[in-house]
C-alpha positions as a printed Julia matrix, in Angstrom:
316×3 Matrix{Float64}:
   0.0    0.0     0.0
   1.48   3.38   -1.0
   1.0    6.87    0.36
  -0.62   7.83   -2.94
  -3.57   5.53   -2.49
  -6.61   7.32   -1.22
  -9.98   6.31    0.17
 -12.91   8.69   -0.2
 -15.5    8.77    2.56
 -18.62  10.89    2.36
 -19.15  13.68    4.85
 -22.37  11.98    5.94
 -20.44   8.9     7.0
 -18.51  10.99    9.52
 -21.7   11.79   11.41
 -22.71   8.17   12.0
 -22.75   7.15   15.67
 -20.0    4.89   16.96
 -20.84   1.77   18.93
 -18.64   0.89   21.9
 -15.7   -1.34   20.98
 -15.38  -4.84   22.41
 -11.82  -4.17   23.58
 -11.56  -0.64   25.04
  -8.51   1.37   24.04
  -6.74   4.45   25.37
  -6.0    7.24   22.93
  -3.75  10.21   23.46
  -4.94  13.14   21.31
  -3.13  16.44   20.86
  -5.25  19.19   19.34
  -3.86  22.31   17.65
  -5.9   24.65   19.82
  -9.26  26.41   19.75
  -8.57  29.09   17.18
 -11.78  28.84   15.16
 -15.36  27.57   14.95
 -14.01  24.72   12.83
 -11.52  23.62   15.49
 -14.14  23.81   18.24
 -16.45  21.56   16.22
 -13.57  19.17   15.48
 -12.71  18.84   19.18
 -16.37  18.3    20.14
 -16.72  15.59   17.49
 -13.62  13.73   18.73
 -14.63  13.89   22.4
 -18.22  12.77   21.72
 -17.12   9.91   19.46
 -14.55   8.69   21.99
 -17.2    8.6    24.71
 -19.63   6.74   22.46
 -16.99   4.18   21.51
 -15.8    3.63   25.08
 -12.37   5.0    24.22
 -10.42   6.48   27.12
  -9.34   9.83   25.69
  -6.37  11.72   27.06
  -6.82  15.13   25.45
  -4.23  17.92   25.25
  -4.73  21.41   23.8
  -1.46  22.68   22.25
  -2.61  26.31   22.15
  -1.05  26.74   18.7
   2.45  25.8    19.91
   4.45  22.91   18.48
   6.49  22.54   21.66
   3.28  21.87   23.59
   2.35  19.1    21.16
   5.77  17.49   21.43
   5.46  17.51   25.24
   1.96  16.02   25.01
   3.08  13.23   22.69
   5.97  12.39   25.0
   3.52  12.33   27.92
   1.28   9.92   26.0
   4.29   7.68   25.34
   5.19   7.71   29.04
   1.58   6.78   29.91
   1.76   3.86   27.45
  -1.43   4.71   25.59
  -2.6    2.3    22.88
  -2.62   4.87   20.07
  -1.63   8.5    19.56
  -3.53  10.87   17.28
  -2.77  14.52   16.68
  -3.45  17.45   14.4
  -0.02  19.04   13.9
   0.43  22.78   14.34
   3.03  22.86   11.54
   4.3   20.35    8.96
   7.95  19.94    9.93
   9.92  19.12   13.07
   8.23  15.85   14.06
  10.82  13.18   13.21
  12.4   12.88   16.65
   9.24  12.56   18.74
   7.57  10.24   16.22
  10.65   8.0    16.31
  10.18   7.85   20.08
   6.57   6.74   19.61
   7.61   4.1    17.09
  10.32   2.8    19.43
   7.62   2.44   22.1
   5.43   0.49   19.63
   2.66   3.08   19.82
   0.99   3.7    16.45
   0.36   7.29   15.36
  -2.58   8.67   13.38
  -2.49  12.13   11.82
  -5.79  14.01   11.73
  -6.75  17.06    9.67
  -3.15  18.12    8.93
  -0.2   16.27    7.42
   3.49  16.26    8.38
   6.74  16.14    6.46
   9.01  13.41    7.8
  11.96  11.53    6.32
  10.36   8.17    7.13
   6.65   7.8     6.3
   6.42   4.72    8.51
   6.59   7.01   11.56
   2.82   7.36   11.26
   0.29   4.74   10.23
  -2.33   6.82    8.43
  -3.64  10.32    7.85
  -7.33  11.23    7.83
  -8.37  14.68    6.68
  -9.24  17.01    3.84
  -7.31  17.65    0.64
  -6.18  21.21    1.32
  -4.64  21.7    -2.12
  -7.95  20.77   -3.73
  -9.77  23.19   -1.41
  -7.56  25.98   -2.73
  -8.26  24.86   -6.29
 -12.02  24.86   -5.67
 -11.88  28.41   -4.33
  -9.89  29.53   -7.39
 -12.16  27.75   -9.87
 -15.15  29.61   -8.46
 -13.26  32.88   -8.91
 -12.27  31.98  -12.49
 -15.93  31.45  -13.36
 -16.86  34.79  -11.85
 -13.97  36.55  -13.6
 -15.12  35.16  -16.94
 -18.27  37.27  -16.6
 -16.19  40.49  -16.52
 -13.58  39.78  -19.24
 -12.03  43.27  -19.35
 -11.66  43.88  -15.62
  -8.47  43.41  -13.62
  -9.05  41.59  -10.35
  -6.66  42.44   -7.52
  -6.66  39.78   -4.8
  -5.57  40.04   -1.18
  -4.94  36.83    0.73
  -5.33  36.03    4.4
  -3.12  33.0     4.97
  -3.46  30.56    7.84
  -0.79  29.8    10.45
   2.68  30.09    8.94
   4.14  26.64    8.24
   0.85  24.79    8.71
  -0.32  22.27    6.1
  -3.64  23.99    5.3
  -1.95  27.38    4.84
   0.73  25.96    2.56
  -1.59  23.74    0.55
  -4.56  26.09    0.18
  -2.24  28.79   -1.14
  -0.6   26.31   -3.51
  -3.91  25.07   -4.92
  -5.33  28.58   -5.32
  -2.26  29.92   -7.12
  -2.07  26.84   -9.33
  -5.51  27.59  -10.79
  -5.56  31.4   -10.99
  -2.34  31.51  -13.02
  -4.44  30.5   -16.04
  -5.92  34.04  -15.97
  -3.22  36.76  -15.93
  -5.83  39.35  -14.85
  -6.01  37.67  -11.45
  -3.13  38.91   -9.31
  -2.45  38.47   -5.58
  -1.27  41.94   -4.59
  -0.93  41.33   -0.84
  -0.65  38.18    1.25
  -0.17  37.83    5.0
  -0.96  35.38    7.78
  -4.11  35.99    9.8
  -3.27  32.96   11.99
  -6.7   31.4    11.34
  -8.36  33.75   13.9
 -11.07  36.41   13.54
  -9.11  39.0    15.49
  -5.96  38.63   13.4
  -7.98  38.43   10.19
  -9.59  41.77   11.04
  -6.24  43.31   11.96
  -4.5   42.23    8.75
  -7.44  43.27    6.57
  -7.36  46.71    8.18
  -3.71  46.93    7.17
  -4.53  45.86    3.6
  -7.24  48.49    3.32
  -4.93  51.28    4.47
  -2.57  50.57    1.58
  -4.35  52.52   -1.16
  -1.89  52.0    -4.02
  -4.17  49.41   -5.62
  -7.91  48.78   -5.39
  -8.85  45.52   -3.67
 -11.38  43.52   -5.69
 -11.2   40.09   -4.04
 -10.35  38.65   -0.64
  -9.27  35.01   -0.42
  -9.23  33.87    3.22
  -7.81  30.49    4.19
 -10.64  30.01    6.68
 -14.08  31.41    7.51
 -13.07  32.93   10.84
 -10.47  35.18    9.21
 -13.01  36.11    6.53
 -15.58  37.06    9.19
 -12.98  39.21   10.94
 -12.1   40.82    7.61
 -15.78  41.56    6.96
 -15.81  43.67   10.12
 -12.77  45.61    8.89
 -14.31  46.15    5.46
 -17.54  47.49    6.96
 -15.66  49.8     9.33
 -13.84  51.18    6.28
 -17.2   52.17    4.79
 -17.27  49.45    2.15
 -19.79  46.67    1.49
 -18.33  43.17    1.91
 -19.55  40.77   -0.74
 -20.21  43.67   -3.12
 -17.33  46.15   -3.11
 -14.96  43.3    -2.29
 -15.74  39.72   -3.32
 -14.99  37.36   -0.42
 -13.98  33.71   -0.79
 -13.22  31.53    2.22
 -12.77  27.93    3.31
 -14.33  25.72    6.03
 -18.1   25.96    5.66
 -18.95  26.77    9.29
 -22.36  28.16   10.3
 -20.92  31.65   10.68
 -19.95  31.65    7.01
 -23.45  30.6     5.94
 -24.93  33.35    8.1
 -22.58  35.87    6.47
 -23.55  34.6     2.99
 -27.24  34.81    3.86
 -26.64  38.44    4.87
 -24.91  39.1     1.53
 -21.5   39.72    3.1
 -19.61  36.64    1.89
 -19.75  35.18   -1.61
 -18.67  31.55   -1.31
 -17.2   29.06    1.15
 -15.43  25.81    0.34
 -16.32  23.03    2.76
 -13.75  21.46    5.07
 -15.56  18.97    7.3
 -14.42  18.94   10.97
 -16.63  16.04   12.14
 -13.88  13.43   12.0
 -14.53  11.9    15.43
 -16.53   8.76   14.54
 -14.24   7.87   11.63
 -11.16   8.48   13.78
 -12.39   6.12   16.5
 -13.11   3.34   14.01
  -9.72   3.93   12.41
  -7.96   3.81   15.78
  -9.6    0.48   16.59
  -8.4   -0.95   13.26
  -4.89   0.36   13.83
  -4.64  -1.02   17.38
  -5.91  -4.44   16.26
  -3.46  -4.32   13.33
  -6.05  -4.39   10.59
  -4.84  -2.98    7.24
  -5.74   0.7     6.68
  -5.13   3.12    3.84
  -2.21   5.51    4.26
  -4.34   8.5     3.18
  -8.06   8.89    3.83
  -9.64  11.94    2.21
 -13.01  13.44    3.05
 -15.39  14.32    0.22
 -16.58  17.93    0.44
 -18.52  20.58   -1.49
 -18.53  24.23   -2.54
 -21.33  26.51   -1.29
 -21.96  29.86   -3.03
 -24.1   32.54   -1.39
 -27.09  31.61   -3.57
 -27.63  28.37   -1.62
 -26.79  29.69    1.86
 -30.33  30.27    3.12
 -31.47  26.79    2.05
 -28.37  25.03    3.38
 -27.97  26.86    6.7
 -30.49  24.7     8.65
 -28.56  21.58    7.58
 -25.18  22.69    8.95
 -23.97  20.61   11.87
 -21.08  22.89   12.79
């Protein structure tokens, strides 16, 4: 089985309840933090699914710091948990601690975010979204919109996620890969908003103060930064969603509410409800059943036109 093989699971499958396992296991889980609505929903899903499955969950919040995650993983190793799962703050710098887990014969599952390691056997599997494809989806929507105004230049500002994190790197890569087909689409400013509303608002305020070029489009790597940016745009006397087209990623309720209000144009879904699937995967890993190296969630694109109809269906 190679790292390139992928299994698609529908978003609906992630919401299925988990029955208690015959042989209870202990899982150590290190979460990135609580920086967004998405992350809060992800944590709630994992905790609820662990309880339903009878999994003893040792949960650690890294508060956006890699050193906290490394300490947590080493603590899990010392406690001799059955399996370790974590959503890495950044991609690199994990080889040493993952070698320690492997030496202790404790399997590791990556959730939501990937890592870059010299030896792929240091983790068993990765379950999460395809961040590059999310960036592509956002850009494809913009290409279609740009085609309706063939003579207009479209200046884009970008709110990136946490520097060095997989979603920030990959969403930017996917977006740029697609927009290069239209030379009228240019990213004129790009800065990290750290995936938070407060920082997204702060950086957007800075973008708006630089008046050398008109801003036509905002591409935010997550909904929380986009919502913060909307506040900055309104305070500047502009109409978000009209004067500045806003594209974001995650698909949280707040984004659908903003779309319904006409302040956000489109959100690309990134499903946080990985808990049930993670618990089933952990059971397979602990009992040494074969699993795919890469498990990708199937997700959609939601423009503002469908927001009102879709909002009641959102589970996060």
